ROROVEX-816627 format. One record per residue (C-alpha): z, y, x; residue number from 1. Coordinates in steps of 0.001 Angstrom, whole numbers. Each point is the difference from the previous one (the first is absolute). Example, Ala and Ser with C-alpha at 12.3 -4.5 7.8 and 13.67 -1.06 7.14 Angstrom:
2
- 7800|-4500|12300|1 .
- -660|3440|1370|2 .
This chain:
223
- 60|98|-135|1 .
- -1373|3322|1625|2 .
- 3004|2547|644|3 .
- 955|2467|-2361|4 .
- -142|3866|904|5 .
- 880|2941|-2824|6 .
- -3317|2384|68|7 .
- -757|3463|-1503|8 .
- -2716|545|-2377|9 .
- -2816|1110|3060|10 .
- 831|-3480|1858|11 .
- 2504|1544|2529|12 .
- 3958|-2051|765|13 .
- 2442|1064|-1226|14 .
- 2394|-465|3029|15 .
- 2830|-2023|-1727|16 .
- 630|-3440|-415|17 .
- 364|-1828|-3252|18 .
- 3388|-1829|-94|19 .
- 756|-677|-3523|20 .
- -2145|347|-3589|21 .
- 3032|980|-2794|22 .
- -1315|-1029|-3422|23 .
- 1263|1241|-3304|24 .
- -605|-2766|-3422|25 .
- -1182|1326|-3262|26 .
- -188|3587|546|27 .
- -2185|543|-2889|28 .
- 1653|-1219|-3324|29 .
- -3478|-1286|-1453|30 .
- -410|-2080|3375|31 .
- 3644|-1557|-726|32 .
- -1639|-643|-3789|33 .
- -3069|-1835|877|34 .
- 1950|-2620|2277|35 .
- 2781|-163|-2875|36 .
- 2716|1094|2488|37 .
- 2576|2431|-952|38 .
- 139|3420|959|39 .
- 2277|485|2895|40 .
- 2949|2899|-367|41 .
- -480|342|3832|42 .
- -2279|-158|2781|43 .
- -698|-3908|669|44 .
- -994|-98|3525|45 .
- -1028|-2566|2032|46 .
- -1556|-67|4133|47 .
- -3904|-968|1011|48 .
- 373|-757|3907|49 .
- -2363|2130|2231|50 .
- -1722|-3428|398|51 .
- -1025|207|-3420|52 .
- -2274|3709|633|53 .
- -3466|-617|551|54 .
- -2908|2960|-155|55 .
- -1075|-268|-3784|56 .
- -3641|1244|715|57 .
- -251|-3483|1796|58 .
- -1532|-3204|-2019|59 .
- 3144|-2100|-1789|60 .
- 126|-4118|443|61 .
- 2724|-1813|-977|62 .
- 573|-3586|532|63 .
- -483|-2734|-3058|64 .
- 4090|-911|852|65 .
- 857|3426|-1139|66 .
- -951|-624|-3749|67 .
- -962|3421|-1951|68 .
- 260|3262|1518|69 .
- 666|2620|-2421|70 .
- -889|4075|1159|71 .
- 2474|2712|-1190|72 .
- -726|3497|1331|73 .
- 2196|2111|1125|74 .
- 130|3648|1640|75 .
- 1598|-542|3540|76 .
- 2304|2718|2003|77 .
- 447|78|3561|78 .
- 3001|1373|946|79 .
- 170|2221|2930|80 .
- 3684|528|1245|81 .
- 2961|-2176|-291|82 .
- 1894|-42|-3224|83 .
- 3478|-1469|-831|84 .
- 1923|806|-3069|85 .
- -2698|3138|-678|86 .
- 93|3000|-2194|87 .
- -3137|868|-2433|88 .
- -772|2643|2482|89 .
- 10|-2340|3260|90 .
- -1829|-2666|-1800|91 .
- -2558|2136|-724|92 .
- -549|1987|3335|93 .
- -161|-3597|1919|94 .
- -3267|-970|-2210|95 .
- -2404|333|2159|96 .
- -3135|-1546|-1714|97 .
- -1339|-1548|-3256|98 .
- -2403|-3126|47|99 .
- -484|-3184|-2157|100 .
- 695|-3552|694|101 .
- -234|-3610|-2108|102 .
- 3096|-1456|-629|103 .
- -1424|-3675|-427|104 .
- 1967|-2424|-1406|105 .
- 274|-3818|-356|106 .
- 384|-26|-3933|107 .
- 629|-3640|-232|108 .
- 2191|-67|2673|109 .
- 1976|3326|-929|110 .
- 573|-1617|-3662|111 .
- 1432|-2717|1725|112 .
- 2533|1462|1886|113 .
- 945|2490|-2942|114 .
- 1078|-3097|-1934|115 .
- 1766|-1528|2781|116 .
- 1925|3500|667|117 .
- -1669|319|2943|118 .
- -1075|2402|2368|119 .
- -3842|1442|-215|120 .
- -809|132|3471|121 .
- -2133|-3417|683|122 .
- -2544|1120|-3022|123 .
- 336|3388|928|124 .
- 461|525|4129|125 .
- -2936|-2520|1670|126 .
- -2162|1174|2630|127 .
- -2576|2632|-1533|128 .
- 1665|607|-3158|129 .
- 119|3872|480|130 .
- -3529|1227|699|131 .
- 720|3818|188|132 .
- -2957|3026|68|133 .
- 0|2912|3123|134 .
- 2437|2666|-1414|135 .
- -215|3113|-734|136 .
- 1806|2885|879|137 .
- 2950|392|-2558|138 .
- 239|4160|116|139 .
- -3545|-505|-2215|140 .
- 1804|-1187|-2675|141 .
- 2539|587|-2804|142 .
- 2325|-2728|87|143 .
- 927|97|-4061|144 .
- -3477|-238|-648|145 .
- -2135|-2718|1808|146 .
- -2736|-2294|-1512|147 .
- -1966|-2779|1268|148 .
- -2314|-2633|-1142|149 .
- -1361|-3526|575|150 .
- -3343|-862|-1533|151 .
- -1335|-3675|737|152 .
- -3827|-473|-396|153 .
- 115|3462|-1193|154 .
- 1920|-517|-3055|155 .
- 3170|2139|41|156 .
- 3070|-2658|534|157 .
- 2927|1879|536|158 .
- 908|3831|-323|159 .
- 3640|1820|1385|160 .
- 1487|2961|-63|161 .
- 3316|509|1306|162 .
- 845|1854|-3000|163 .
- 124|-3293|-1760|164 .
- 2682|-1534|2934|165 .
- 3514|-1334|-1121|166 .
- 1350|1604|3520|167 .
- -1643|2897|1207|168 .
- -1281|2|3558|169 .
- 2624|2378|1607|170 .
- 3142|-1616|-2020|171 .
- -1463|-3460|804|172 .
- -394|547|3708|173 .
- 4043|1467|398|174 .
- 1236|-2683|-2243|175 .
- -1822|-2316|2238|176 .
- 1482|1799|3046|177 .
- 3580|-435|-1122|178 .
- -548|-3708|236|179 .
- -2022|-434|3526|180 .
- -1185|2590|2438|181 .
- -3679|865|-277|182 .
- -1948|517|3810|183 .
- -2692|1924|356|184 .
- -2968|-2005|-402|185 .
- 1717|-2119|-2924|186 .
- -2089|-71|-3297|187 .
- 1271|231|-3433|188 .
- -2058|-1641|-2824|189 .
- 909|1836|-3453|190 .
- -1211|-2574|-2822|191 .
- -2717|-960|-1813|192 .
- -1584|687|-3370|193 .
- -1380|-2364|-2667|194 .
- -2893|-2154|755|195 .
- 1131|-2017|2488|196 .
- -2091|-3129|567|197 .
- -1368|-2961|2093|198 .
- -2619|746|3314|199 .
- -3171|-2033|-1275|200 .
- -2380|-1106|3170|201 .
- -2927|3110|91|202 .
- 1695|2429|-1345|203 .
- -335|3704|1208|204 .
- 3305|2370|-77|205 .
- -167|3077|-60|206 .
- 3084|2647|338|207 .
- 155|3546|-359|208 .
- 2816|2780|809|209 .
- -764|2668|-2034|210 .
- -2512|1557|1964|211 .
- 1102|123|3325|212 .
- -785|-3908|757|213 .
- -2212|-2510|-1538|214 .
- -264|-3654|1876|215 .
- -1397|-3346|-1186|216 .
- 475|-3653|853|217 .
- -1658|-3219|-424|218 .
- 1433|-3256|-966|219 .
- -1400|-2691|1955|220 .
- 1797|-2849|-580|221 .
- 3522|-1060|-2390|222 .
- 625|-3727|-598|223 .
């Protein structure tokens, strides 16, 4: 597996190491409902390791042993400063950039793990489970209103708006920092809107972050 390195939209590297990817589950009420999950009363957090990161523009390929692989399109936040027990203003100042991610999930395995009350990592943290786009400087966005989308084979599949998050970006990052320190180069995935589904070989995925970023990838083999 090729090593992952953060990049800016213009292709220049972000000279920060990727340590961890902190994810929040069920941050959009409609997504929780589509999977028949309860809507959480506080952020539902889990972590993907750095080894799960990949460049989203590279072809998506997974062995048959993985089973069904589902896509979940998410707004990704690149952290630029250490954060521990951060205030809202400190959390906002630490956001270096925004990008997009696919939180890939082995859905059948996740369902089995949930039924047993086990952690999700085996379904969420496998190699290549987090394709990431390049990042765009944070000062080009209003972090209380960021929109993004996913088209599959030129058909709209997911549409996200940060105003619809149960736990908005800045309070979410501050909350995370109260449980464990965020370091420069870490990434926070802020949850997926409704419309998730399985990847199918041959599909073309196009991800759009407002008018700032557009990237695409191809599913070459799943299962």
